[in-house]
MINU-100597 format. One record per residue (C-alpha): residue number from 0; x, y, z; chain. Coordinates in steps of 0.2 Angstrom, whole numbers, plus 5000, padded with zeros to 4 digits. Example, Ala and Ser with C-alpha at 12.3 -4.5 7.8 and 13.67 -1.06 7.14 Angstrom:
BEGIN
   pos      u      v      w   unit
     0   5062   4978   5039      A
     1   5068   4995   5036      A
***
This chain:
BEGIN
   pos      u      v      w   unit
     0   5186   4929   5135      A
     1   5186   4933   5155      A
     2   5176   4943   5165      A
     3   5190   4956   5165      A
     4   5197   4954   5149      A
     5   5177   4957   5143      A
     6   5178   4973   5152      A
     7   5194   4976   5144      A
     8   5189   4975   5127      A
     9   5174   4985   5133      A
    10   5188   5002   5138      A
    11   5196   5001   5122      A
    12   5179   5001   5110      A
    13   5173   5016   5124      A
    14   5187   5028   5119      A
    15   5187   5025   5100      A
    16   5169   5030   5102      A
    17   5173   5046   5114      A
    18   5183   5050   5098      A
    19   5173   5050   5087      A
    20   5171   5035   5078      A
    21   5151   5029   5076      A
    22   5147   5012   5089      A
    23   5142   5003   5079      A
    24   5158   5003   5066      A
    25   5170   5003   5083      A
    26   5161   4987   5089      A
    27   5162   4980   5069      A
    28   5181   4984   5069      A
    29   5181   4978   5086      A
    30   5176   4960   5082      A
    31   5184   4959   5065      A
    32   5201   4960   5074      A
    33   5197   4948   5088      A
    34   5195   4933   5082      A
    35   5196   4924   5097      A
    36   5180   4931   5103      A
    37   5165   4920   5103      A
    38   5149   4924   5100      A
    39   5145   4926   5122      A
    40   5158   4935   5120      A
    41   5153   4946   5107      A
    42   5137   4950   5116      A
    43   5145   4954   5132      A
    44   5156   4967   5127      A
    45   5141   4974   5118      A
    46   5130   4975   5130      A
    47   5146   4984   5143      A
    48   5148   4997   5129      A
    49   5128   5000   5125      A
    50   5126   4999   5144      A
    51   5140   5013   5146      A
    52   5133   5025   5133      A
    53   5115   5025   5140      A
    54   5125   5033   5156      A
    55   5136   5038   5149      A
    56   5138   5054   5160      A
    57   5133   5047   5174      A
    58   5146   5034   5174      A
    59   5160   5044   5169      A
    60   5156   5055   5183      A
    61   5153   5040   5196      A
    62   5170   5032   5190      A
    63   5182   5049   5192      A
    64   5185   5052   5171      A
    65   5175   5052   5155      A
    66   5185   5041   5147      A
    67   5185   5022   5143      A
    68   5192   5016   5159      A
    69   5181   5028   5171      A
    70   5166   5023   5163      A
    71   5166   5006   5166      A
    72   5172   5011   5184      A
    73   5155   5021   5186      A
    74   5146   5007   5176      A
    75   5150   4995   5189      A
    76   5146   5004   5205      A
    77   5131   5010   5196      A
    78   5125   4993   5195      A
    79   5132   4985   5212      A
    80   5149   4976   5205      A
    81   5163   4982   5214      A
    82   5174   4985   5199      A
    83   5190   4978   5210      A
    84   5181   4964   5209      A
    85   5186   4963   5188      A
    86   5201   4976   5189      A
    87   5212   4963   5192      A
    88   5227   4966   5179      A
    89   5227   4945   5177      A
    90   5222   4937   5161      A
    91   5219   4951   5149      A
    92   5207   4961   5163      A
    93   5212   4980   5165      A
    94   5224   4986   5179      A
    95   5220   4988   5194      A
    96   5210   5002   5202      A
    97   5223   5016   5208      A
    98   5221   5023   5224      A
    99   5211   5039   5218      A
   100   5201   5026   5205      A
   101   5199   5014   5222      A
   102   5187   5032   5231      A
   103   5169   5030   5223      A
   104   5162   5048   5222      A
   105   5144   5041   5225      A
   106   5129   5048   5214      A
   107   5133   5065   5202      A
   108   5126   5081   5211      A
   109   5120   5088   5197      A
   110   5101   5082   5191      A
   111   5106   5083   5174      A
   112   5122   5069   5172      A
   113   5115   5060   5183      A
   114   5099   5056   5174      A
   115   5110   5060   5158      A
   116   5103   5072   5151      A
   117   5110   5082   5138      A
   118   5109   5100   5145      A
   119   5105   5108   5128      A
   120   5089   5097   5127      A
   121   5085   5097   5147      A
   122   5070   5111   5140      A
   123   5063   5107   5127      A
   124   5062   5088   5135      A
   125   5052   5094   5152      A
   126   5043   5103   5143      A
   127   5036   5089   5133      A
   128   5036   5075   5147      A
   129   5033   5086   5163      A
   130   5029   5079   5176      A
   131   5035   5059   5171      A
   132   5051   5069   5163      A
   133   5064   5061   5177      A
   134   5057   5043   5178      A
   135   5059   5044   5160      A
   136   5076   5048   5160      A
   137   5079   5036   5172      A
   138   5067   5024   5160      A
   139   5082   5027   5148      A
   140   5095   5023   5160      A
   141   5091   5004   5159      A
   142   5089   4992   5141      A
   143   5073   4992   5131      A
   144   5061   4976   5132      A
   145   5062   4965   5116      A
   146   5046   4962   5107      A
   147   5038   4952   5093      A
   148   5024   4959   5082      A
   149   5015   4939   5079      A
   150   5009   4942   5063      A
   151   4991   4934   5064      A
   152   4989   4928   5044      A
   153   5001   4914   5052      A
   154   4995   4909   5070      A
   155   4987   4917   5087      A
   156   4999   4926   5101      A
   157   4994   4908   5110      A
   158   5002   4901   5097      A
   159   5016   4909   5095      A
   160   5020   4911   5113      A
   161   5022   4889   5113      A
   162   5031   4889   5100      A
   163   5044   4900   5103      A
   164   5044   4892   5121      A
   165   5048   4876   5111      A
   166   5064   4888   5105      A
   167   5067   4888   5122      A
   168   5063   4909   5118      A
   169   5050   4913   5135      A
   170   5039   4926   5131      A
   171   5021   4936   5139      A
   172   5008   4947   5133      A
   173   5011   4965   5132      A
   174   4996   4976   5138      A
   175   5002   4989   5125      A
   176   4995   4978   5109      A
   177   4986   4960   5109      A
   178   4998   4955   5095      A
   179   5013   4960   5106      A
   180   5024   4946   5116      A
   181   5041   4953   5127      A
   182   5052   4941   5125      A
   183   5062   4939   5142      A
   184   5073   4926   5139      A
   185   5085   4920   5126      A
   186   5078   4935   5113      A
   187   5096   4933   5102      A
   188   5088   4917   5097      A
   189   5074   4922   5087      A
   190   5081   4924   5071      A
   191   5086   4906   5070      A
   192   5073   4898   5076      A
   193   5055   4891   5065      A
   194   5043   4905   5071      A
   195   5053   4919   5064      A
   196   5059   4910   5048      A
   197   5038   4906   5044      A
   198   5035   4923   5048      A
   199   5024   4921   5061      A
   200   5036   4932   5071      A
   201   5043   4950   5068      A
   202   5051   4959   5076      A
   203   5045   4975   5081      A
   204   5044   4987   5099      A
   205   5025   4985   5109      A
   206   5021   5005   5106      A
   207   5024   5005   5088      A
   208   5013   4990   5087      A
   209   4999   4999   5098      A
   210   5004   5015   5087      A
   211   4999   5002   5071      A
   212   4986   4996   5080      A
   213   4976   5013   5085      A
   214   4978   5015   5062      A
   215   4959   5017   5054      A
   216   4962   5004   5043      A
   217   4947   4992   5040      A
   218   4939   5004   5028      A
   219   4951   5010   5017      A
   220   4952   5002   5001      A
   221   4969   5012   4996      A
   222   4982   5014   5009      A
   223   4999   5021   5007      A
   224   5015   5017   5020      A
   225   5023   5036   5015      A
   226   5039   5033   5024      A
   227   5039   5014   5025      A
   228   5056   5012   5028      A
   229   5058   4992   5032      A
   230   5039   4989   5033      A
   231   5036   4984   5050      A
   232   5021   4997   5050      A
   233   5016   4992   5032      A
   234   5018   4973   5037      A
   235   5008   4978   5055      A
   236   4992   4983   5044      A
   237   4991   4968   5033      A
   238   4979   4956   5046      A
   239   4969   4971   5048      A
   240   4964   4976   5031      A
   241   4957   4969   5014      A
   242   4964   4986   5007      A
   243   4979   4984   4994      A
   244   4996   4991   5004      A
   245   5007   5001   4997      A
   246   5024   5006   5002      A
   247   5036   5020   5000      A
   248   5052   5029   5004      A
   249   5063   5044   4998      A
   250   5078   5032   4999      A
   251   5071   5018   4989      A
   252   5086   5006   4996      A
   253   5080   5007   5015      A
   254   5067   4996   5009      A
   255   5078   4983   4999      A
   256   5073   4969   5013      A
   257   5054   4972   5013      A
   258   5049   4959   4998      A
   259   5057   4948   5006      A
   260   5048   4951   5023      A
   261   5032   4953   5016      A
   262   5033   4935   5008      A
   263   5039   4927   5023      A
   264   5024   4935   5033      A
   265   5012   4931   5019      A
   266   5009   4949   5014      A
   267   5007   4957   4995      A
   268   5015   4975   4995      A
   269   5016   4988   4982      A
   270   5033   4995   4981      A
   271   5033   5011   4977      A
   272   5049   5024   4972      A
   273   5048   5044   4971      A
   274   5046   5046   4950      A
   275   5033   5031   4951      A
   276   5021   5035   4967      A
   277   5016   5055   4959      A
   278   5006   5044   4946      A
   279   4995   5031   4960      A
   280   4982   5042   4964      A
   281   4974   5047   4981      A
   282   4974   5034   4995      A
   283   4962   5032   5009      A
   284   4974   5032   5020      A
   285   4992   5038   5019      A
   286   5005   5035   5036      A
   287   5018   5048   5037      A
   288   5029   5040   5050      A
   289   5042   5053   5050      A
   290   5061   5054   5051      A
   291   5064   5062   5070      A
   292   5078   5064   5082      A
   293   5072   5044   5088      A
   294   5069   5051   5106      A
   295   5058   5038   5110      A
   296   5069   5024   5106      A
   297   5085   5029   5116      A
   298   5090   5015   5126      A
   299   5089   5004   5109      A
   300   5101   5017   5101      A
   301   5108   5028   5113      A
   302   5124   5033   5107      A
   303   5109   5047   5098      A
   304   5104   5054   5113      A
   305   5123   5061   5113      A
   306   5126   5065   5096      A
   307   5108   5076   5092      A
   308   5114   5093   5092      A
   309   5100   5109   5091      A
   310   5106   5110   5072      A
   311   5101   5095   5068      A
   312   5084   5094   5078      A
   313   5079   5111   5067      A
   314   5083   5103   5052      A
   315   5072   5087   5057      A
   316   5057   5097   5060      A
   317   5058   5106   5044      A
   318   5060   5091   5036      A
   319   5045   5083   5044      A
   320   5035   5099   5040      A
   321   5039   5093   5022      A
   322   5035   5075   5024      A
   323   5017   5081   5030      A
   324   5012   5092   5015      A
   325   5020   5081   5003      A
   326   5012   5064   5012      A
   327   4996   5076   5012      A
   328   4996   5077   4995      A
   329   4991   5058   4990      A
   330   4974   5059   5004      A
   331   4958   5057   4995      A
   332   4943   5065   5000      A
   333   4939   5061   5014      A
   334   4954   5052   5020      A
   335   4965   5052   5033      A
   336   4982   5057   5036      A
   337   4993   5050   5053      A
   338   5009   5057   5056      A
   339   5019   5048   5069      A
   340   5040   5049   5076      A
   341   5046   5040   5088      A
   342   5050   5055   5096      A
   343   5044   5062   5112      A
   344   5048   5082   5109      A
   345   5033   5094   5108      A
   346   5042   5100   5093      A
   347   5043   5087   5083      A
   348   5025   5079   5086      A
   349   5012   5094   5091      A
   350   5020   5107   5086      A
   351   5020   5100   5069      A
   352   5004   5096   5067      A
   353   4999   5112   5074      A
   354   5010   5121   5060      A
   355   5004   5110   5046      A
   356   4984   5115   5051      A
   357   4988   5131   5053      A
   358   4998   5130   5034      A
   359   4984   5120   5026      A
   360   4966   5121   5025      A
   361   4952   5106   5025      A
   362   4959   5097   5037      A
   363   4952   5088   5054      A
   364   4963   5083   5067      A
   365   4955   5067   5076      A
   366   4967   5059   5088      A
   367   4983   5061   5096      A
   368   4993   5048   5106      A
   369   5007   5048   5116      A
   370   5018   5034   5120      A
   371   5032   5036   5132      A
   372   5044   5022   5140      A
   373   5036   5022   5154      A
   374   5021   5014   5146      A
   375   5034   4999   5144      A
   376   5037   5002   5125      A
   377   5048   5015   5116      A
   378   5041   5032   5115      A
   379   5030   5037   5101      A
   380   5016   5048   5095      A
   381   5004   5048   5082      A
   382   4993   5061   5076      A
   383   4975   5054   5062      A
   384   4969   5071   5053      A
   385   4956   5068   5039      A
   386   4956   5076   5022      A
   387   4936   5087   5021      A
***
């Protein structure tokens, strides 16, 4: 595919997304019908689509229309590319710009449009992020870095960086966590390499690793990851503890890949479903990485910024209260309850901890930590409570 043809493919996909189809489904359906597209073509089209999703409003304003075509025109202008160089009408490229499209209106005058911030959510984000609001929103318009976690049961970060380099993958250390390496070139090769296959490295955001680094695992004999999902934090805890690791999720299917990942990493994890967890007794540390808006990871999943609604946010907050309540029941006397989200909103973070403490006696709050994309990784929150 020519560069222009890739832009036209992105335009078509963006129009499907604009009509209501989820982004991943729209990309999958396009790929199935575009058998002429090679792996590099599919990656380039995907990059165009996700870049446009990150700048959904500002690109439409800069391109003159809330359509796939308008958004790609605006996106190209925003990244310093003259759209006329790709909108040629040749070789499956988009038709040339008309007179109106050829006029660049410049950056949107509306502050929230320019920042690609949903209007209804702006007050909460500004309250939560304070003076970091604008720089964080600008950061969310860019692509997120790719990080791996070095599994120190298999090797150290220096060895991992060397092995990755042998596989053609460039990396550098992250200041957020001693086990985090940022992949700076050829990150898409990772899953085909031996360092990944042998469990030396796992994909995991650096801020997620930093949160796990802060968990008090060293003296915990029994540890429960209550909302384990794929088990990234479960596996990240393993090298720092000799305690028994247990994983639970209300939807056990989310843990389907965890046994294979644990075996690759050389880690033993006991899995529990909602029916079996009640008979497991109490744990010294319970991690509740609760379902949330995902606002801290909107660079990676930009569609979520635009599909989140006020009613959905309120439902998530109620769910977070329920998760905290249920997870607390599994904490032993003197044990710790760690609450985490990948949200930047106070209503999902500090407010939920305040509500829990108001409703439940016998707990003390220790550490509370926030990360946002300006720190280098995703946005995360962590609070650690102790059961008296």
